[in-house]
C-alpha positions as CSV (number, residue, x, y, z in Angstrom):
1,M,60.1,40.5,13.2
2,E,62.6,39.7,16.2
3,M,64.8,42.9,18.2
4,K,68.2,41.3,16.9
5,D,67.7,41.7,13.7
6,V,66.6,45.3,14.0
7,V,69.1,48.3,12.8
8,K,69.1,52.2,12.6
9,G,68.2,53.3,8.5
10,M,66.6,49.6,7.6
11,W,63.4,50.4,5.6
12,V,60.0,48.1,7.1
13,D,56.5,47.6,5.6
14,S,54.3,48.2,9.1
15,Q,50.3,48.1,9.0
16,H,50.1,52.0,9.2
17,G,52.4,51.5,5.8
18,A,57.1,51.1,4.5
19,G,59.2,53.4,6.4
20,R,62.8,53.7,7.9
21,V,64.2,52.9,11.6
22,L,65.5,55.9,12.2
23,V,65.9,54.3,16.3
24,V,65.8,51.3,18.1
25,D,65.0,51.3,21.6
26,E,65.9,47.5,22.6
27,Q,64.7,47.9,26.5
28,S,60.9,49.1,25.5
29,Q,61.2,46.5,22.5
30,S,60.3,48.8,20.3
31,V,61.4,51.2,17.3
32,L,60.8,55.1,15.9
33,V,59.9,54.7,12.3
34,E,60.3,57.9,9.0
35,P,57.7,56.8,6.4
36,I,58.1,57.4,3.0
37,G,57.8,61.1,2.0
38,S,56.5,62.0,5.4
39,E,58.4,63.9,8.7
40,E,56.1,62.0,10.7
41,Q,57.4,59.4,12.4
42,W,55.7,56.1,14.8
43,A,56.3,54.8,18.0
44,L,55.7,51.4,17.1
45,S,56.6,47.2,18.3
46,V,59.0,45.9,16.8
47,D,56.3,42.7,16.8
48,E,54.5,45.2,14.5
49,V,57.2,45.6,11.6
50,E,58.8,43.1,9.0
51,E,61.9,44.2,7.3
52,E,60.7,44.9,3.3
53,L,63.7,43.8,1.2
54,Q,62.5,45.8,-1.8
55,L,62.6,49.1,-0.6
56,H,66.9,49.6,-0.5
57,N,69.4,52.6,1.3
58,G,69.3,55.7,-1.5
59,C,65.6,54.6,-2.8
60,D,61.8,55.3,-1.6
61,K,60.5,53.7,-4.2
62,Y,59.9,49.4,-5.0
63,Y,61.0,48.0,-7.7
């Protein structure tokens, strides 16, 4: 995924699982992601995430 396409609040998927973007750091080309149903956070490279179109804001389940 490209940095310009990542925005705070969007749902993404990675090898770690699905989560919501909390912080976008353009300088380090990384994002901070909070996984679904957890309070831990992952610092991931933008190359490790892809947009998850089956998840939407306000809904924490796939459809």
